[in-house]
N, C-alpha and C positions, 0 to 999 in steps of 0.2 A: 737877749733880744734876737729872734730869727726872723729873717725877712721872707715873706711868703708871697709867691705868685699863685693866683687863683684863675685857672682856665675854666671858664663857665661859672662866673661869679653870680649870675642871675637864676641860675636853676636851683634846685632843692638842696644839693649838696653845697653849692657856692654860698648860698644866703645862710645856710646853717653854719659853714666854716666862718663866715663873717660874725655870726653871733658868738662864736667861741672867742674870737679874737677881740671882740668888744668886752666880753667878760674877763680877758686877760691882757689889758693894755700895756703891762709892762713886759710881757713875754713875746709878742708878735707884732711886726709891722708889715702892712700890706704895700707891695712894691709894684704889683702888676694885678690888673682886672681885665677880664676879657668877657664878652658876650656874643651870641650870635645876632640877635636883632632886637633885643630888649633894651632900646636906647634910653627910655625913660628911667629905668631902675638902675642902669649903668651909670648914668649922669649923677643919679642919687647917691649911689655908692662912692662915686670918684669924688664928689664934693665932701663927703664924710671922711673918707680915709686919704685922699690926696696921694695916691700912689705915684711912682715915676712914669708908668705908661699904662695906657688902656688901649684896648684893640676891640673893634667891632667887626665880626667877620663878615657881616652883610655890607658890602662895600657901599650899597645905596644909602646906607644910614650914616655915612661918614661926616657929611657935611652939618648934618644936625648935631652930631656928637662933638664935632669941632668947634661949632659956634658956641655951644653951651658951656664948653669948658675954656674958652679963650681967655677968661681971666686968671686962669691957673697956669701953672708951669708944667702941668701933665702932658706928657708926649701922647698924642692921639695918632693911631694908625688903623688901617682896615685891611681886611682880606686875609686869605689863609697863610700866606708867606708871613704875614705880620704875626699871626699865632706862633709861628715857629720862632721868630725874632723874640717875641715876648717870653717864650718858654726858655729861651737860652740867656735871658738878661743876666749880666754879670753880678748884679748886686743881691740877686736872689739866693737864698739858702735852701728852700723847699719848694717843689713845684706841685701845687694841688691840681691834678688833672681831673676835672669834673665835667668835661665836655661830654655831649651826649653822642653815642655812635661812634662809627668808624673814623670820623674826622679827628678823633683824638690822637690816632696813630703818629702822624707826622710831628706834631708838637711834642709828643712824648719822646720820640726818638731824638729831637733836636735838644730836649732838656737833658737826656742821658749822654749825648755827645758832649754837652757842656759840663757834664760831671755834677748836675744837681741831683739831691736826693729827691725821689718821686714818692708823693703820698697819691695813691692810685685809686680814683674812684671811678675810672672809665674803664670797665671791664672789658669792653669791646677791643681796647688796645691788645690785650693778650689772647682774646678770642681769635682775632683776625691774624695776628702775627706773633704769637707767644714765643715760638722758637727763636725768631729773629730778634725780638724785644729783649728776652732774657739773656740771649747770648751777647748783645751789645752791651747790656748792664754789667755783666760779669767782665767784659773787656774794658770797660771804663771804670770799673770799681764802684758802681753806683748802686745804692740801697733802693729797693722798691718795697714800700711800706703799703700795705692794702688798706682801703678805707672801707670797703664793703663789710658790713657788720659780721658776715660768715667767715670771711677771709681774715679779718682783723681778729676775730676769735682764735682762729687757728694758729695765726701769727703769735699771739699772746701765748698760747699753750705751748708754743715751741721755743719760747725764750728759755735758753740754759740747756736746750736739748739739740741733739744732732739729727739731721733730715735722715740720716741712714738707721735711726730708731724707729721711725714711723712704720706702723704695721698698716694701718688704715685711718682715713679720716671720715667723719660723718659730717656733712653739710646739711643743717637743718632748714626745714622750708615751713612756712606758716600753713601752706595749702591753699592760701588766697580765699577769695569769696566764694570758690566753687567747690571747696573741699567736700569730697563724699558724694558729689553729684556724677551722673552717669551721662553717656553721650547723647541720649534722648533729650535730657534737660539742656545740655549745653548747645544743643543744635539751634536754639532760638534765643539764646542769652544777647542781651543788648550791652552797648558799651558803658551805660549808665550803670548796669549790675556789675560790670567787670571793673569799674573804676572805684567800687566800694570796698576797699580793702580792710579787713577787720582790725589790723594791728599798726601798720605803717602808713605815715603821711608821705608820699613819694610823687614824683612827676608822673604824667599819663603814661608814657612809653614804658617804664619799668613797671608800673601798676599793672598793665595789660600782660606784660611778660610774667609777673607774679601769678596773674590769674591763670595763664596758660601752662605754667611751670617752665617756661623757657628761660626764666631769670635762673632757675637752678641748673638748667643745662648749660647755660653760659658760664655760670659760677664752677661747674665741674671742669669745664675747658680751662678757666682762669687757674684753678687750683693746681691742675696738672703742671702748669708752667712756674707758677709761684713757688711750688714746694717740691718740684722735680720727682713727680709720682707717676706711676703706672696707672692706666685706667681702672685696672681691678682694685687698686687702693682707695678709690673714692667712691663713697655711697652717699645717698640722699634719704634723708628719714623726714617724714612729716611730724612737725611738733607745733600744734596750733597756738600754744601760749606765747611763742617768740621770746621766750627768756633764757633757754640755752640756745647760744648762737652758732655754736658748732662744737665738735669734739674731736679728739686726737686719741687714737689707740696705739700704744706702743708695743715694741717687741717683747716686752715682759708680761704683756697682758693688761697693764694699768691703762686708765683712761683718765684724760684731763679734759675739762669743759670749761668754757668761759660763759658766765651768766651775767644778765642785766636787763634792765627794763628797755623796750624796743625804742631807742632814741638814738639817731644817727650822730648826734653831737658827741657821743661817747668815742666811737672809733675815729672821728675827725679828729678830736683832741688828743687821743693816744698817738695817731700818726704824726701830728705836728709837734708833739712834745717829745716824742722818741729820741734817745733810749731812756727818759725820765718819766715817771708818773706824776703829773701835776694835779694838785688838789682842784676839785671842781665843786659847784653848787648844784649839780644836776640832782634830780629826784633820786632817791636810793631804791632799791629792790627789797622787798620784805618777803621771807619765805611764807609768812602766815597768810599774806594775801594771795598767794598761789599754792593752796594745799594740794593741788594735783598737777603734775607735769606729765602730759601724755605724748606717745609717740606712735606712728603709723608707717606702714610701707607706703613708699610714693607709687601712685597708680599710673603707670607708664602706658598702659592699654588705653585708658581713657584720655590722659593728658600726654598726647603723643609727641609734643615738642621735646620733652624730656629725653625721650628714647632716641629721637632724631639727633640730639645734641651728643648723645653718647656714641652713636653710630659714626658721627662726623669726626669725633676725637679719635676713635679707633682706626678710621680710615687715615687721618692725618693729612699732610699736605695743606692744599687750598680749602679742603672741604669745610672746616670751621669758618673760614672767611665766607664762604658761599652761604652757610647757614646764617649767619649774623646779618649779611646784607638782605637776604630774602626776608628775614624775620623784621627788620627795620621797615621794609616796604609793606609787608602785610599788616603789621601793627598800625601804620599810619593810614592804611586802607580800613582797617576795622574802625578806627577812630572816627572816619569819615563815612561810615555806614556803606562801604563799597564791597565788603566781603564779610562772610559770617565767621563766627568765632572758630568753628571747626574747620571751615575753609582755609584759615591761615596755615594749618599744618600740611594741607593737601599742596599748597603752592610751594612751601619750604621743601617738601619731599621731591616734588617734581624738579625743583631747581637743582637739588643735590644729584638726582637721576640724570638729567639732561646736559648740564653745563660741564665744560672741559676740566678734566681733573690734573692737577700739577702735583706730583709727589714731592719736589723739593723747591718751592717757589722762591723767587727773589722779592725784593720789596716791591719792584715795578710789577711782578706777577700779582702780588696781593693786591695792589692799588687797582690793576686791570680787572682782576676778578671781581672786586668789589663793584666796579661799575658795570660790567657785563651782567652780573646777578641782579643788580637794581633794575636795568633795563628789562631783562627777561622776566623777572618777578611782576614788574609793573604791567607787562603784556598779559601775563597770565591772570593777574587781578582785574584787568580791563575786560578780558573775556568772560570771566566769571561774573563781573557785575553786569555786563550786557546780556547775560543769560538768565538773570534773575527775572 
């Protein structure tokens, strides 16, 4: 029995993780659940799983949550500091970090310092402060097991292999709803169009990132730190069927790939069960259902966010932190009809150009950069919105 803390239990990854736990009641026990503001679902989850602790990060929701759970023995907390306390809870074995955005950084660090195994679904943690987080994990002897389908695929391909044998990795991209479209088409696309992902069911933010290919840019940055790679060793290829989740090419020329149906429960189950493989009842992939698996070069001229992410990674320092924070602001603005699809890249690029660059940032530098970028990006979005 493994004790699981789920940070972000009401989001897409968190709810699917609870589905995995429901299907394996003898393997996992929930000891922590947290949410940002979805009090109703958090209450429902808490009454079902009766964890030791629940946290609502929106402190205005605390009284409602506390009152609803007054008949239980569950400890109820609120706020960002409480997220860190929950991440370090002594009884947990695995901390699944499924928080959305840079807010996941501090709780992940708290879990690492408490020597918890990390099942990482919050890619922004490594995008914002990958060098710091991986160094702390090494110092505390903590294993970080990726939950993103692409990084889980790479991780699985590397079992039994040395990192020094990697020649190149290929992160696959579905291409999203706008694969093959040009900039003229993209100039007028709506959020409704962008949210119609052809293969995956995900939250709104990551679905927009998929449409702009920023999700692949963030995954490139994450892979650099997870697998200790050079930028030149990481490539992105478009694979519309989303069956091959990623590939690793080794120094002898051979390639390993991990295949499966597009279902996030598979990498979640793998991360929580590691190092074992536990039988599941998930649907099986059948080659005859997919007689053609196709691949294309990623179009970084049309989808500029991917190129911007590579540039940020090559620059290093706090530049990936800037691109992540700016992207969170512009995606939210796009979802609220305050900026165009192509305008998102313009704001991100200006943030990278105009904000202070720090070559060797501390944790405080990362946090300050994150806040400064959000303020500046929001100002740029407001100017663009007023100019429409």
